[in-house]
C-alpha positions as CSV (number, residue, x, y, z in Angstrom):
1,M,0.0,0.0,0.0
2,H,1.2,3.5,-0.8
3,I,-0.8,5.6,1.6
4,Q,2.0,8.1,2.0
5,H,1.4,9.3,-1.5
6,C,-2.1,10.6,-0.5
7,E,-0.9,12.8,2.4
8,N,-2.2,16.3,1.8
9,L,-3.4,15.4,-1.6
10,I,-6.2,17.9,-1.5
11,E,-3.9,20.7,-0.3
12,Q,-1.5,19.9,-3.1
13,M,-4.3,20.1,-5.8
14,I,-5.6,23.4,-4.4
15,A,-2.2,24.9,-4.3
16,D,-1.4,23.8,-7.8
17,Y,-4.7,25.2,-9.1
18,D,-4.1,28.6,-7.6
19,D,-0.7,28.6,-9.3
20,D,-1.9,27.3,-12.7
21,E,-5.3,29.0,-13.1
22,P,-5.1,32.7,-11.9
23,R,-8.6,34.2,-12.0
24,G,-10.6,37.0,-10.4
25,W,-13.9,35.5,-9.5
26,F,-12.8,32.4,-7.7
27,V,-9.9,31.9,-5.2
28,V,-9.7,28.7,-3.3
29,Q,-9.2,29.1,0.4
30,Q,-7.3,26.3,2.1
31,S,-9.0,25.0,5.3
32,A,-8.3,22.5,8.1
33,D,-12.0,21.4,7.7
34,P,-12.2,18.3,5.4
35,I,-15.7,19.1,4.3
36,I,-14.6,22.6,3.1
37,Q,-11.6,21.1,1.4
38,L,-13.8,18.7,-0.6
39,L,-16.2,21.5,-1.5
40,N,-13.1,23.4,-2.6
41,C,-12.2,20.5,-4.9
42,S,-15.7,20.6,-6.4
43,Q,-15.3,24.3,-6.9
44,I,-12.2,23.7,-8.9
45,W,-14.0,21.4,-11.3
46,F,-16.9,23.8,-11.6
47,D,-14.6,26.7,-12.2
48,W,-12.7,24.9,-14.9
49,E,-15.8,23.8,-16.7
50,K,-17.3,27.3,-16.6
51,K,-14.1,28.8,-17.9
52,H,-14.0,26.4,-20.9
53,G,-17.7,26.5,-21.5
54,Y,-18.2,22.7,-22.1
55,D,-17.9,19.4,-20.5
56,K,-14.7,17.8,-21.9
57,M,-16.1,14.3,-21.4
58,E,-18.7,15.0,-24.1
59,F,-16.3,16.1,-26.8
60,K,-13.6,13.7,-28.2
61,E,-11.6,16.5,-29.7
62,Y,-11.0,17.9,-26.2
63,A,-9.9,14.6,-24.7
64,D,-6.3,15.5,-24.2
65,A,-7.1,18.7,-22.3
66,Y,-9.6,16.9,-20.1
67,N,-7.2,14.0,-19.4
68,E,-4.5,16.5,-18.4
69,F,-6.9,18.2,-16.1
70,R,-8.0,14.9,-14.5
71,L,-4.4,13.8,-13.9
72,R,-3.7,17.0,-12.0
73,Y,-7.0,17.7,-10.3
74,D,-8.8,14.4,-9.9
75,G,-7.5,12.8,-6.7
76,D,-7.8,9.2,-7.9
77,A,-6.1,9.8,-11.2
78,R,-3.4,12.0,-9.7
79,Y,-2.7,9.4,-7.0
80,Y,-2.3,6.5,-9.5
81,N,-0.2,8.5,-11.8
82,S,2.2,9.3,-9.0
83,V,2.3,5.6,-8.0
84,L,2.3,4.0,-11.4
85,N,3.8,6.7,-13.6
86,D,1.4,5.6,-16.2
87,P,-1.2,8.2,-17.3
88,A,-3.3,5.8,-19.3
89,A,-3.7,3.5,-16.4
90,A,-4.2,6.3,-13.9
91,L,-7.2,7.6,-15.9
92,R,-8.9,4.4,-14.9
93,G,-8.9,5.6,-11.4
94,D,-12.1,6.0,-9.5
95,T,-13.4,6.2,-5.9
96,V,-14.7,3.3,-3.9
97,T,-17.7,5.3,-2.9
98,S,-18.4,8.9,-4.0
99,F,-19.0,11.7,-1.5
100,Y,-21.3,14.3,-3.0
101,T,-24.4,12.2,-3.9
102,P,-25.0,10.8,-0.4
103,Y,-24.0,14.1,1.1
104,K,-26.6,16.1,-0.8
105,M,-29.2,13.5,0.0
106,M,-28.5,13.8,3.7
107,L,-28.7,17.6,3.4
108,K,-32.1,17.2,1.8
109,L,-33.3,14.9,4.5
110,V,-32.1,17.1,7.3
111,T,-32.5,20.7,6.0
112,G,-35.1,20.2,3.2
113,D,-32.7,22.0,0.7
114,V,-31.5,20.5,-2.5
115,Y,-28.0,21.3,-3.7
116,H,-27.1,20.1,-7.3
117,K,-23.5,20.5,-8.5
118,C,-24.6,22.0,-11.7
119,N,-25.9,25.0,-9.8
120,N,-22.5,25.8,-8.1
121,P,-23.7,25.5,-4.5
122,F,-20.3,25.3,-3.0
123,D,-19.9,28.8,-1.7
124,D,-23.3,28.6,-0.1
125,L,-22.5,25.2,1.5
126,I,-19.2,26.5,2.9
127,A,-20.9,29.6,4.3
128,K,-23.5,27.5,6.0
129,R,-21.0,25.0,7.4
130,N,-22.0,25.5,11.0
131,D,-25.7,26.5,10.6
132,P,-28.4,24.4,12.3
133,G,-29.0,21.3,10.2
134,F,-25.9,21.8,8.1
135,K,-23.6,21.3,11.0
136,E,-25.4,18.0,11.9
137,V,-24.9,16.7,8.4
138,N,-21.3,17.9,8.2
139,D,-20.5,16.2,11.5
140,I,-21.9,12.9,10.1
141,F,-19.7,13.3,7.0
142,T,-16.5,14.7,8.4
143,R,-14.6,11.4,8.7
144,F,-15.7,10.3,5.3
145,A,-14.5,13.7,3.9
146,R,-11.2,13.3,5.7
147,D,-10.6,9.8,4.2
148,Y,-12.2,10.5,0.9
149,Q,-9.0,11.5,-1.1
150,T,-6.9,8.6,0.3
151,Q,-5.7,5.3,-1.2
152,G,-8.3,3.4,0.8
153,N,-11.0,5.1,-1.3
154,F,-9.3,4.6,-4.6
155,I,-9.7,1.8,-7.2
156,L,-8.5,1.2,-10.7
157,L,-11.4,0.2,-12.9
158,P,-10.8,-2.5,-15.5
159,H,-11.9,-0.1,-18.3
160,R,-12.2,3.7,-18.1
161,E,-15.5,3.5,-20.0
162,M,-17.0,1.7,-16.9
163,N,-16.9,5.0,-15.0
164,P,-20.2,6.6,-16.3
165,D,-22.0,3.3,-16.2
166,R,-20.9,2.7,-12.7
167,Y,-22.7,5.9,-11.6
168,K,-25.7,5.1,-13.7
169,Y,-26.2,1.7,-12.3
170,S,-24.8,1.9,-8.7
171,Q,-24.5,5.7,-7.8
172,D,-20.7,5.1,-7.5
173,R,-21.1,3.0,-4.3
174,I,-18.9,-0.1,-3.9
175,D,-21.5,-2.5,-2.6
176,M,-24.0,-2.0,-5.4
177,S,-21.1,-1.7,-7.9
178,L,-19.9,-5.2,-7.0
179,Y,-23.4,-6.6,-7.2
180,E,-23.8,-5.2,-10.8
181,C,-20.3,-6.6,-11.8
182,F,-21.3,-10.3,-11.4
183,P,-22.6,-12.1,-14.4
184,G,-26.1,-10.9,-15.1
185,G,-25.4,-7.5,-13.8
186,N,-25.3,-4.2,-15.7
187,L,-21.5,-3.9,-15.3
188,A,-20.5,-7.5,-16.0
189,K,-19.7,-6.6,-19.7
190,Y,-16.5,-4.9,-18.5
191,F,-15.1,-8.2,-17.3
192,G,-15.6,-10.4,-20.4
193,I,-18.1,-11.8,-22.9
194,S,-19.1,-15.2,-21.4
195,P,-20.4,-15.6,-17.8
196,E,-17.5,-17.8,-17.0
197,A,-14.9,-15.2,-18.2
198,Q,-16.8,-12.4,-16.5
199,N,-16.7,-14.3,-13.2
200,E,-13.1,-15.3,-13.4
201,N,-11.9,-11.8,-14.4
202,L,-14.1,-10.2,-11.8
203,I,-12.6,-12.3,-9.0
204,E,-9.1,-11.5,-10.2
205,W,-10.0,-7.8,-10.2
206,I,-11.6,-7.8,-6.8
207,K,-8.4,-9.4,-5.3
208,S,-6.1,-7.0,-7.1
209,Q,-8.1,-4.0,-5.7
210,K,-8.2,-5.4,-2.2
211,L,-12.0,-5.6,-2.2
212,E,-12.4,-9.1,-0.8
213,F,-13.3,-7.5,2.5
214,M,-16.7,-6.8,0.9
215,F,-17.6,-10.5,1.0
216,A,-18.7,-12.6,4.0
217,N,-16.1,-15.1,5.0
218,G,-14.0,-14.0,2.1
219,I,-16.2,-15.9,-0.3
220,I,-16.3,-13.9,-3.6
221,E,-19.8,-14.6,-4.8
222,R,-22.7,-12.3,-5.5
223,D,-24.8,-13.6,-2.6
224,M,-22.0,-13.1,-0.2
225,I,-21.6,-9.3,-0.7
226,I,-21.7,-7.4,2.6
227,A,-24.1,-4.5,1.7
228,F,-23.6,-1.3,3.7
229,N,-27.3,-1.4,4.6
230,K,-28.0,-4.6,6.4
231,N,-31.8,-4.7,6.5
232,N,-32.5,-2.8,3.2
233,P,-29.5,-3.7,0.9
234,Y,-29.0,-1.9,-2.3
235,V,-31.7,0.7,-1.7
236,S,-31.0,3.9,-3.6
237,Y,-29.9,7.0,-1.7
238,E,-33.1,8.7,-2.8
239,K,-35.2,6.0,-1.0
240,M,-33.1,5.9,2.2
241,I,-34.4,7.4,5.5
242,K,-31.9,9.3,7.6
243,E,-30.9,6.3,9.7
244,E,-30.2,4.2,6.6
245,L,-28.1,6.9,5.1
246,Q,-26.1,7.3,8.3
247,E,-25.7,3.5,8.4
248,F,-24.4,3.5,4.9
249,I,-21.8,6.2,5.6
250,D,-20.6,4.6,8.8
251,N,-20.0,1.3,7.0
252,A,-18.4,3.0,4.0
253,V,-16.0,4.8,6.3
254,A,-15.2,1.6,8.2
255,F,-14.5,-0.2,4.9
256,I,-12.2,2.5,3.6
257,A,-10.3,2.4,6.9
258,R,-9.9,-1.4,6.8
259,R,-8.8,-1.3,3.2
260,S,-6.2,1.3,4.0
261,G,-4.7,-0.9,6.7
């Protein structure tokens, strides 16, 4: 494990962005608060996309610029590039479980407010960090935010093209992702053509990414996945009650910590 490469990863990205992209309307403020730092990272992405006026993922002719940006300002890609010194492989980086989707759902449950990334809510969320309701949510998510940009929350996907499908079918959460990776699932195609090849390649990938902790008794089978919600497994964030969402986050944090060890 190369956890030392992740120390101060967010701070490094923010410092680099301030050096690389001078601008008047947005200046990132470093913070000791991990929630604010993650919101700063989201602000960097929003700022870059606003400046360029398009989403690079949608236009093949802009792929090089988008790739360069990811390698510098996307924590998983930056981490793997530093470890592997292989940009093509590093661009297959992804997070075990994403932060913002469950975070905004908990905000909705607790405060009633909805914060979509496309509306650039980050300044507002930072300003309300300690307001009633917002502080409750941030306290729940602080440890997840602290561990989010670390090796324990990073994986290398077998194919980069799996990234958007992973969000589509599993909301970028590792328990449902694994469920969809087994033969018959929506992500199985990324592991081979036949069910036999899919199962064999999936098991090899799970072991290579240190994901076997997700399976009861270490038995890598679909029915042995340890879902982060015990009594209501694989329920979408939108259908979770507050207690279920907190259970999910607590178990995600515990898994990231175990995987980092």
